[in-house]
C-alpha positions as CSV (number, residue, x, y, z in Angstrom):
1,X,-51.6,61.0,218.3
2,X,-51.3,57.6,220.7
3,X,-52.4,54.3,219.5
4,X,-54.2,52.5,222.6
5,X,-55.0,49.6,220.5
6,X,-54.9,48.9,216.8
7,X,-56.7,51.4,214.7
8,X,-57.5,53.4,218.0
9,X,-56.1,56.4,218.6
10,X,-56.3,59.3,221.5
11,X,-55.1,62.9,221.4
12,X,-55.3,66.4,222.9
13,X,-56.7,68.8,221.0
14,X,-56.3,68.5,217.6
15,X,-56.4,71.4,214.3
16,X,-57.9,71.3,210.5
17,X,-54.3,69.9,210.0
18,X,-54.0,67.2,212.0
19,X,-56.7,65.4,210.3
20,X,-54.8,64.4,207.0
21,X,-52.2,62.8,209.4
22,X,-54.9,60.9,211.0
23,X,-56.5,59.8,207.5
24,X,-52.9,59.0,206.4
25,X,-52.7,56.3,209.6
26,X,-56.1,55.2,208.7
27,X,-58.2,56.9,210.5
28,X,-61.8,57.2,209.0
29,X,-63.6,58.3,212.2
30,X,-62.9,61.6,214.3
31,X,-64.6,61.7,218.3
32,X,-64.5,64.8,219.7
33,X,-65.0,64.6,223.9
34,X,-64.7,68.7,224.1
35,X,-67.7,70.6,224.6
36,X,-67.9,73.8,222.3
37,X,-66.5,77.0,224.0
38,X,-64.1,75.1,226.5
39,X,-61.4,77.5,225.8
40,X,-61.3,80.8,223.4
41,X,-58.3,78.6,221.4
42,X,-60.6,75.3,220.4
43,X,-61.6,75.1,217.4
44,X,-65.7,74.3,217.1
45,X,-67.1,71.4,216.7
46,X,-68.9,72.4,213.5
47,X,-65.4,73.6,211.8
48,X,-63.5,70.5,212.4
49,X,-66.4,68.2,211.3
50,X,-67.0,70.1,208.6
51,X,-63.1,70.1,207.7
52,X,-63.0,66.2,208.3
53,X,-66.1,65.7,206.3
54,X,-63.5,66.9,203.4
55,X,-61.3,64.5,203.8
56,X,-64.1,62.0,203.7
57,X,-63.8,61.4,207.3
58,X,-66.7,60.8,209.6
59,X,-67.0,62.9,212.9
60,X,-69.2,62.5,216.1
61,X,-69.5,65.2,218.8
62,X,-69.8,63.1,222.2
63,X,-68.6,66.0,224.8
64,X,-67.6,65.4,227.9
65,X,-67.6,67.7,231.0
66,X,-65.6,66.5,233.8
67,X,-65.5,62.8,234.1
68,X,-67.3,60.9,230.9
69,X,-70.7,59.6,232.5
70,X,-73.0,56.4,231.4
71,X,-74.6,58.3,228.2
72,X,-70.8,59.5,227.0
73,X,-69.3,56.0,227.8
74,X,-72.0,54.3,225.9
75,X,-72.5,56.8,223.0
76,X,-68.3,56.0,222.7
77,X,-68.7,52.1,222.4
78,X,-71.4,52.8,220.1
79,X,-69.3,54.9,217.8
80,X,-66.3,52.8,217.7
81,X,-68.3,49.6,217.1
82,X,-70.5,51.2,214.0
83,X,-67.0,52.1,212.6
84,X,-64.9,49.8,210.4
85,X,-61.7,52.1,210.1
86,X,-59.6,53.3,212.7
87,X,-60.7,56.0,215.3
88,X,-59.4,59.0,216.8
89,X,-61.1,60.5,220.3
90,X,-59.7,63.9,221.3
91,X,-60.3,66.2,224.2
92,X,-58.0,68.5,225.6
93,X,-55.4,66.5,226.8
94,X,-56.5,63.1,225.9
95,X,-57.6,62.2,229.4
96,X,-61.3,62.2,228.7
97,X,-61.1,60.5,225.5
98,X,-59.3,57.4,226.7
99,X,-61.2,57.2,230.0
100,X,-64.2,57.0,228.1
101,X,-62.6,54.3,226.3
102,X,-61.5,52.6,229.2
103,X,-64.8,52.8,231.4
104,X,-66.7,50.9,228.4
105,X,-64.4,48.5,228.0
106,X,-64.4,47.8,231.8
107,X,-68.2,47.9,232.0
108,X,-68.8,45.5,228.9
109,X,-65.7,42.8,230.0
110,X,-64.3,43.6,226.3
111,X,-61.2,43.5,228.4
112,X,-60.0,42.5,231.6
113,X,-58.9,45.5,233.9
114,X,-55.3,44.4,234.2
115,X,-54.9,44.8,230.3
116,X,-57.4,47.9,230.2
117,X,-55.0,49.1,232.8
118,X,-52.0,48.5,231.1
119,X,-52.8,50.2,227.8
120,X,-53.9,53.2,229.5
121,X,-50.4,53.6,231.4
122,X,-48.3,52.7,228.1
123,X,-50.3,55.4,226.3
124,X,-48.8,57.6,229.3
125,X,-52.2,58.0,231.5
126,X,-53.0,57.3,234.8
127,X,-55.2,54.1,235.2
128,X,-56.0,54.8,238.8
129,X,-58.9,57.1,238.4
130,X,-60.4,55.0,236.1
131,X,-60.0,51.7,237.9
132,X,-61.6,53.3,241.2
133,X,-64.3,54.7,239.0
134,X,-64.9,51.1,237.8
135,X,-65.3,49.8,241.5
136,X,-62.3,48.0,241.0
137,X,-59.7,49.5,243.3
């Protein structure tokens, strides 16, 4: 779990066991950016949502195939804005999750592009494809 900004984390694939650790960090919302069936070792969303609910966590499924589209970016922004507590977004490697968040920040003007690029880079992801997709390169 990598903290991007206060109370927002991204991660590669998590397991049911990771949910309790996320809750201990203040996470109250899990955002699953993986489509079901993407890989055979991946738990289905319904299973993860049930495990999250058993811990008192909310869980939303915003599947992203390839690069996040406008609908996924908007859904991510809506989910985060509607939630009071911390959030953990995950996909296979975390790239789609951080990309959806960053593109939403850039499109809304919530943060300057240099700040978004710095946050993405500090989390260990390459900001250049995000900036290019946003038309900033």
